[in-house]
ROMARVO-560706 format. One line per field, with one value per atom (N, C-alpha, C): x, y, z; residue in three letters. Coordinates in steps of 0.2 Angstrom, whole numbers, plus 5000, padded with zeros to 4 digits. Atoms other than C-alpha are relative to their C-alpha. Layout:
// residues N
px = X|...
py = Y|...
pz = Z|...
type = ALA|...
END
This chain:
// residues 210
px = 5004|5000|5004|4996|5014|5007|4994|5027|4997|5000|5019|5002|4997|5022|5007|4992|5040|5002|4998|5041|5000|5002|5034|5006|4994|5047|5006|4992|5063|5000|5001|5056|5001|4997|5057|5004|4991|5074|5002|4996|5080|4999|5002|5072|5003|4997|5078|5007|4993|5096|5003|4998|5096|4998|5001|5089|5006|4994|5104|5006|4994|5117|4999|5001|5109|5001|4999|5109|5008|4993|5128|5002|4997|5132|4998|5003|5122|5005|4995|5133|5007|4993|5149|5002|5001|5144|5000|5001|5137|5000|4999|5140|5006|4992|5158|5004|4995|5173|5003|4998|5180|5008|4994|5198|5005|4995|5207|4998|5003|5197|5004|4997|5209|4995|5004|5203|5000|5000|5199|5006|4994|5213|5007|4994|5225|4999|5000|5218|5002|5000|5221|5009|4992|5240|5004|4995|5248|5000|5001|5241|5003|5000|5244|5006|4994|5259|5006|4994|5276|5006|4995|5285|4998|5000|5278|5001|4998|5282|5007|4994|5301|5003|4995|5308|4999|5000|5299|5003|4997|5305|5008|4992|5324|5001|4999|5321|5000|5000|5315|5005|4994|5329|5006|4994|5342|5000|5001|5335|5002|4999|5336|5007|4992|5354|5004|4996|5360|4999|5001|5351|5004|4994|5361|5006|4994|5376|5002|4999|5376|5002|4998|5379|5006|4996|5393|5007|4993|5408|4999|5000|5412|4997|5001|5411|4992|5007|5393|4996|5004|5387|4994|5007|5369|5002|5001|5366|4994|5006|5352|4997|5003|5340|4997|5003|5337|4999|5001|5329|5003|4996|5338|5006|4992|5354|4999|4998|5361|5005|4994|5373|5000|4999|5381|5003|4997|5384|4998|4999|5386|5001|5001|5384|5004|4998|5392|4998|5002|5387|5005|4994|5402|4998|5002|5392|4997|5005|5383|4994|5007|5366|4997|5005|5362|5002|4998|5370|4996|5004|5357|4995|5004|5347|4992|5007|5328|4996|5003|5317|4993|5008|5298|4996|5006|5284|4992|5007|5266|4997|5003|5254|4992|5007|5235|4997|5004|5231|4998|5004|5220|5003|4997|5227|5007|4992|5246|5001|5000|5247|5008|4992|5267|5004|4994|5281|5006|4993|5299|5007|4994|5316|5005|4994|5330|5008|4992|5348|5005|4995|5362|5007|4995|5380|5000|5000|5383|5006|4995|5396|4996|5003|5390|5005|4996|5400|4996|5005|5392|5006|4996|5400|4996|5003|5396|4994|5007|5379|5003|4999|5379|4993|5008|5365|4999|5000|5370|5001|5000|5368|5007|4994|5382|5008|4995|5395|4999|5002|5387|5004|4998|5391|5007|4992|5409|5004|4995|5413|5003|4997|5424|5002|4998|5427|4996|5006|5417|5003|5000|5415|4997|5003|5414|4998|5002|5402|4998|5001|5402|4996|5006|5387|4997|5005|5372|4994|5006|5355|4994|5006|5339|4993|5005|5325|4993|5006|5307|4994|5004|5294|4993|5005|5277|4996|5002|5268|4992|5006|5251|4997|5004|5238|5005|4998|5249|5008|4993|5266|5003|4997|5280|5001|4998|5281|5003|4993|5296|4996|5003|5290|5007|4995|5307|5007|4993|5326|5002|4995|5338|5007|4993|5357|5004|4996|5367|5008|4993|5386|5003|4996|5398|5008|4994|5413|5000|5001|5415|5008|4994|5430|5001|4999|5439|5007|4993|5453|5004|4995|5468|5007|4993|5484|5000|5002|5477|4999|5001|5473|4992|5006|5455|5002|4999|5457|4993|5006|5443|4999|5001|5435|5000|4999|5439|4993|5005|5424|5002|4998|5425|4994|5006|5415|4999|5002|5416|4996|5002|5409|4991|5006|5394|4994|5005|5376|4995|5006|5360|4994|5007|5346|4995|5007|5332|5000|5001|5336|5005|4996|5347|4995|5005|5331|4998|5004|5322|5005|4997|5326|5007|4994|5339|5007|4995|5349|5003|4998|5349|5004|4994|5356|5005|4993|5368|5002|4997|5371|5008|4993|5389|5003|4998|5391|5000|5000|5387|5002|4997|5395|4995|5004|5380|5000
py = 4995|4999|5007|4994|5011|5000|5000|5007|5004|4997|5018|5007|4993|5035|5000|5002|5028|5000|5000|5025|5005|4994|5040|5005|4997|5050|4999|5001|5040|5002|5000|5043|5007|4993|5063|5001|4998|5063|4999|5001|5054|5005|4993|5067|5005|4992|5081|4999|5000|5075|4999|4999|5071|5007|4994|5088|5005|4998|5094|5000|5002|5085|5002|4997|5091|5007|4993|5109|5001|5000|5107|5000|5002|5099|5005|4994|5114|5005|4995|5126|4999|5000|5118|5001|4999|5117|5008|4994|5133|5006|4994|5144|5003|4997|5152|4995|5005|5143|4997|5002|5132|5002|4997|5136|4996|5003|5123|5002|4999|5128|5008|4993|5141|5004|4993|5158|5000|5000|5162|5005|4996|5175|4995|5006|5160|4996|5004|5150|5002|4996|5163|5002|4997|5167|4997|5000|5155|5003|4997|5164|5007|4993|5182|5003|4998|5182|4999|5003|5184|4997|5004|5177|4993|5008|5160|4998|5003|5159|5000|4999|5165|4994|5005|5149|4995|5003|5139|5002|4997|5150|4999|5000|5150|4992|5006|5130|4998|4999|5132|5002|4997|5142|4997|5003|5132|4992|5007|5116|5000|4999|5124|5003|4998|5131|4993|5006|5113|4997|5004|5107|5003|4997|5119|4999|5002|5115|4993|5007|5098|5000|4999|5104|5006|4995|5116|4999|5002|5110|4999|5000|5110|4994|5006|5092|4998|5001|5093|5005|4994|5108|4997|5002|5108|5005|4997|5113|5002|4998|5124|5002|4998|5128|5007|4993|5147|5001|5000|5147|5006|5005|5148|4996|5000|5145|4994|5004|5133|5003|4998|5137|4995|5005|5127|5004|4996|5133|4997|5002|5130|5004|4995|5139|4999|5001|5142|5006|4995|5150|5000|5000|5156|5000|5001|5157|4993|5006|5140|5001|4999|5136|5003|4997|5145|5008|4992|5163|5004|4997|5172|5006|4994|5189|5000|5001|5188|5007|4993|5204|4999|5000|5202|5005|4996|5212|4997|5001|5212|5003|4997|5215|5000|4999|5219|4994|5006|5202|4995|5003|5191|4992|5006|5175|4999|5000|5180|5006|4994|5191|5002|4998|5190|4998|5002|5192|5001|5001|5190|5001|4999|5195|4996|5003|5184|5001|4998|5190|4995|5006|5178|5000|4998|5181|4993|5006|5169|5001|5000|5165|4995|5003|5159|5000|5001|5150|4998|5002|5150|5001|5001|5146|5006|4995|5158|4995|5003|5154|4996|5005|5140|4999|5002|5136|4992|5008|5116|4998|5003|5107|4998|5004|5096|5005|4996|5111|5003|4997|5119|4995|5004|5102|5000|5002|5100|5007|4994|5119|5000|5001|5119|5008|4992|5139|5004|4997|5146|5008|4992|5166|5000|5000|5168|5007|4994|5181|5000|5000|5185|5007|4994|5196|4998|5001|5195|4998|5002|5186|5002|5000|5191|4997|5004|5179|5002|4998|5184|4993|5006|5172|5003|4998|5175|4994|5006|5165|5000|5000|5159|4992|5008|5144|4996|5004|5140|4999|5002|5138|5006|4996|5148|4998|5001|5150|5004|4995|5156|5003|4998|5170|5001|4998|5173|5002|4999|5179|5006|4995|5193|5000|5000|5191|5006|4993|5207|4998|5002|5203|5007|4994|5215|4999|5002|5206|4995|5005|5196|4998|5001|5187|4994|5005|5173|4997|5002|5161|5001|4998|5166|4998|5002|5157|4998|5003|5147|5006|4997|5163|5005|4996|5173|5007|4995|5189|5005|4997|5203|4999|5002|5199|5006|4994|5211|5001|5001|5216|5001|4999|5214|5001|4998|5222|4995|5004|5208|4993|5007|5194|5001|5002|5187|5001|4998|5195|4997|5004|5187|5005|4993|5202|4998|5002|5191|4999|5004|5182|5005|4995|5198|5006|4995|5207|4998|5001|5207|4996|5005|5193|4998|5003|5185|5005|4994|5202|5001|4997|5205|4993|5008|5185|4999|5003|5182|5006|4994|5200|5001|5000|5199|4995|5004|5184|5002|4998|5193|5008|4992|5210|5004|4995|5219|5004
pz = 5001|4999|5000|4999|5003|4995|5004|4990|4993|5005|4976|5002|4999|4984|5001|5000|4988|4991|5007|4969|4997|5003|4963|5004|4998|4975|4997|5003|4968|4992|5006|4950|4999|4999|4954|5001|4998|4962|4993|5007|4946|4996|5005|4934|5001|4999|4944|5000|5002|4943|4994|5006|4925|4997|5003|4922|5001|5000|4931|4997|5005|4922|4993|5008|4906|5000|5000|4911|5000|4998|4916|4994|5007|4899|4995|5004|4890|5001|4998|4900|4996|5004|4894|4993|5007|4877|4997|5004|4873|5004|4995|4888|5000|5000|4893|5001|5002|4888|5008|4994|4902|5001|4998|4909|4995|5005|4897|4992|5007|4881|4998|5003|4870|4998|5001|4868|4992|5007|4849|4998|5002|4850|4999|4999|4855|4993|5006|4840|4994|5006|4827|5000|5000|4834|4994|5004|4822|4993|5005|4808|4999|5001|4812|5005|4996|4826|4997|5003|4818|5004|4996|4833|4999|5001|4831|4992|5005|4814|4996|5001|4812|5000|5000|4818|4994|5005|4805|4993|5006|4791|4999|5001|4797|4999|5002|4797|4993|5007|4779|4996|5004|4773|5002|4998|4782|4996|5004|4773|4991|5009|4755|4999|5001|4758|5001|5000|4763|4993|5006|4748|4994|5005|4737|5001|4998|4746|4998|5003|4738|4994|5007|4722|5000|5000|4729|4997|5002|4718|4993|5007|4699|4999|5000|4700|5000|4999|4705|4998|5002|4696|4996|5004|4688|4993|5006|4671|4998|4999|4670|4993|5006|4654|5001|5001|4651|4993|5008|4634|4997|5004|4622|5001|4999|4632|5005|4995|4644|5004|4997|4659|5006|4993|4672|5005|4992|4690|5006|4992|4708|5003|4996|4723|5006|4993|4740|5003|4997|4755|5007|4995|4766|5007|4993|4782|5002|4999|4781|5001|5001|4782|5005|4994|4798|5001|4999|4794|4995|5004|4788|5003|4996|4792|4999|5001|4793|5002|4998|4793|4997|5000|4796|4998|5002|4790|5000|4999|4794|4995|5006|4779|5002|5000|4777|4999|5003|4769|5005|4995|4779|4997|5003|4768|4999|5000|4768|5004|4994|4785|5000|4999|4784|4995|5004|4773|5004|4997|4775|4996|5005|4766|5003|4996|4771|4994|5003|4767|5001|4998|4766|4995|5005|4758|4995|5004|4743|4995|5006|4730|4994|5006|4713|4995|5004|4700|4993|5006|4682|4993|5005|4665|4995|5006|4649|4998|5003|4639|4994|5006|4627|4997|5005|4614|5001|5001|4615|5008|4994|4631|5002|4998|4629|5001|5000|4626|5009|4993|4643|5005|4995|4651|5001|4999|4646|5002|4998|4650|5006|4994|4665|5002|4998|4664|5003|4998|4677|5003|4998|4682|5008|4994|4701|5002|4999|4707|5008|4993|4726|5002|4998|4734|5005|4995|4743|4996|5004|4739|5005|4997|4745|4998|5001|4746|5004|4997|4748|5002|4997|4758|5001|4998|4762|5004|4996|4776|4998|5003|4768|5001|4999|4773|5006|4994|4789|4998|5002|4779|4996|5002|4772|4993|5006|4753|4996|5002|4743|4994|5005|4731|4994|5006|4721|5005|4997|4725|4995|5006|4718|5004|4998|4719|4997|5001|4719|5000|4999|4715|5002|4999|4722|4997|5003|4714|4995|5006|4698|4999|5002|4694|4996|5003|4683|5002|4998|4686|4995|5005|4676|5003|4998|4678|5008|4993|4694|5005|4995|4702|4998|5002|4703|5000|5001|4695|4998|5002|4690|4993|5007|4675|4995|5003|4661|4994|5003|4651|4993|5007|4632|4996|5005|4619|4996|5005|4608|5001|4996|4621|4996|5003|4611|5006|4996|4618|4998|5002|4620|5002|4999|4616|5005|4997|4620|5008|4992|4637|5004|4996|4644|5003|4997|4649|5006|4993|4666|5004|4995|4678|4996|5003|4666|5002|5000|4664|5008|4993|4683|5003|4995|4687|4995|5004|4672|4996|5004|4665|5000|5000|4670|4995|5005|4658|4994|5006|4643|5001|4999|4649|5000|5000|4651|5007
type = UNK|UNK|UNK|UNK|UNK|UNK|UNK|UNK|UNK|UNK|UNK|UNK|UNK|UNK|UNK|UNK|UNK|UNK|UNK|UNK|UNK|UNK|UNK|UNK|UNK|UNK|UNK|UNK|UNK|UNK|UNK|UNK|UNK|UNK|UNK|UNK|UNK|UNK|UNK|UNK|UNK|UNK|UNK|UNK|UNK|UNK|UNK|UNK|UNK|UNK|UNK|UNK|UNK|UNK|UNK|UNK|UNK|UNK|UNK|UNK|UNK|UNK|UNK|UNK|UNK|UNK|UNK|UNK|UNK|UNK|UNK|UNK|UNK|UNK|UNK|UNK|UNK|UNK|UNK|UNK|UNK|UNK|UNK|UNK|UNK|UNK|UNK|UNK|UNK|UNK|UNK|UNK|UNK|UNK|UNK|UNK|UNK|UNK|UNK|UNK|UNK|UNK|UNK|UNK|UNK|UNK|UNK|UNK|UNK|UNK|UNK|UNK|UNK|UNK|UNK|UNK|UNK|UNK|UNK|UNK|UNK|UNK|UNK|UNK|UNK|UNK|UNK|UNK|UNK|UNK|UNK|UNK|UNK|UNK|UNK|UNK|UNK|UNK|UNK|UNK|UNK|UNK|UNK|UNK|UNK|UNK|UNK|UNK|UNK|UNK|UNK|UNK|UNK|UNK|UNK|UNK|UNK|UNK|UNK|UNK|UNK|UNK|UNK|UNK|UNK|UNK|UNK|UNK|UNK|UNK|UNK|UNK|UNK|UNK|UNK|UNK|UNK|UNK|UNK|UNK|UNK|UNK|UNK|UNK|UNK|UNK|UNK|UNK|UNK|UNK|UNK|UNK|UNK|UNK|UNK|UNK|UNK|UNK|UNK|UNK|UNK|UNK|UNK|UNK|UNK|UNK|UNK|UNK|UNK|UNK|UNK|UNK|UNK|UNK|UNK|UNK|UNK|UNK|UNK|UNK|UNK|UNK|UNK|UNK|UNK|UNK|UNK|UNK|UNK|UNK|UNK|UNK|UNK|UNK|UNK|UNK|UNK|UNK|UNK|UNK|UNK|UNK|UNK|UNK|UNK|UNK|UNK|UNK|UNK|UNK|UNK|UNK|UNK|UNK|UNK|UNK|UNK|UNK|UNK|UNK|UNK|UNK|UNK|UNK|UNK|UNK|UNK|UNK|UNK|UNK|UNK|UNK|UNK|UNK|UNK|UNK|UNK|UNK|UNK|UNK|UNK|UNK|UNK|UNK|UNK|UNK|UNK|UNK|UNK|UNK|UNK|UNK|UNK|UNK|UNK|UNK|UNK|UNK|UNK|UNK|UNK|UNK|UNK|UNK|UNK|UNK|UNK|UNK|UNK|UNK|UNK|UNK|UNK|UNK|UNK|UNK|UNK|UNK|UNK|UNK|UNK|UNK|UNK|UNK|UNK|UNK|UNK|UNK|UNK|UNK|UNK|UNK|UNK|UNK|UNK|UNK|UNK|UNK|UNK|UNK|UNK|UNK|UNK|UNK|UNK|UNK|UNK|UNK|UNK|UNK|UNK|UNK|UNK|UNK|UNK|UNK|UNK|UNK|UNK|UNK|UNK|UNK|UNK|UNK|UNK|UNK|UNK|UNK|UNK|UNK|UNK|UNK|UNK|UNK|UNK|UNK|UNK|UNK|UNK|UNK|UNK|UNK|UNK|UNK|UNK|UNK|UNK|UNK|UNK|UNK|UNK|UNK|UNK|UNK|UNK|UNK|UNK|UNK|UNK|UNK|UNK|UNK|UNK|UNK|UNK|UNK|UNK|UNK|UNK|UNK|UNK|UNK|UNK|UNK|UNK|UNK|UNK|UNK|UNK|UNK|UNK|UNK|UNK|UNK|UNK|UNK|UNK|UNK|UNK|UNK|UNK|UNK|UNK|UNK|UNK|UNK|UNK|UNK|UNK|UNK|UNK|UNK|UNK|UNK|UNK|UNK|UNK|UNK|UNK|UNK|UNK|UNK|UNK|UNK|UNK|UNK|UNK|UNK|UNK|UNK|UNK|UNK|UNK|UNK|UNK|UNK|UNK|UNK|UNK|UNK|UNK|UNK|UNK|UNK|UNK|UNK|UNK|UNK|UNK|UNK|UNK|UNK|UNK|UNK|UNK|UNK|UNK|UNK|UNK|UNK|UNK|UNK|UNK|UNK|UNK|UNK|UNK|UNK|UNK|UNK|UNK|UNK|UNK|UNK|UNK|UNK|UNK|UNK|UNK|UNK|UNK|UNK|UNK|UNK|UNK|UNK|UNK|UNK|UNK|UNK|UNK|UNK|UNK|UNK|UNK|UNK|UNK|UNK|UNK|UNK|UNK|UNK|UNK|UNK|UNK|UNK|UNK|UNK|UNK|UNK|UNK|UNK|UNK|UNK|UNK|UNK|UNK|UNK|UNK|UNK|UNK|UNK|UNK|UNK|UNK|UNK|UNK|UNK|UNK|UNK|UNK|UNK|UNK|UNK|UNK|UNK|UNK|UNK|UNK|UNK|UNK|UNK|UNK|UNK|UNK|UNK|UNK|UNK|UNK|UNK|UNK|UNK|UNK|UNK|UNK|UNK|UNK|UNK|UNK|UNK|UNK|UNK|UNK|UNK|UNK|UNK|UNK|UNK|UNK|UNK|UNK|UNK|UNK|UNK|UNK|UNK|UNK|UNK|UNK|UNK|UNK|UNK|UNK|UNK|UNK|UNK|UNK|UNK|UNK|UNK|UNK|UNK|UNK|UNK|UNK|UNK|UNK|UNK|UNK|UNK
END
């Protein structure tokens, strides 16, 4: 006779407990963030804060320098195709893979919020231009250019991407009698009118005498 009120009371208490748990779960999901949940500003930090991305850029530049240094001798020189010419070249970085300067700059772009210029000392050895690949491959007379390379990167979609580079030579030499001497400009040196414009002229102008 007295079991029915007891069951009703028990059922009522269970419903009250379930309602309390549901309310607490609702607050955790839709209410204020818990102490362990990252804020919106923290979540956006990797895309907008320059301090968190410079280390990644330095690692990338060091890897690229090491990759180029693997071809840092006349025996391992690459033959490059610069239409309609071929040129054989290799490079050296006197300071090694870790010696370079990074200048970071914030931008107004949401997709590429940071750009950076990387400056590093570079020595480039390159032959003269050849229209025949076999002639370029067999050519072992290199002109040595010493200067500074500036590489531009942008931070886009969570990673650094290389945009381009410029190499400015401060000294250009060739080996004569076993010694490196300043290159003598020769007015009769064959020129490459089409290829010596724009980027090609800035990069290999010393070969054609421009």
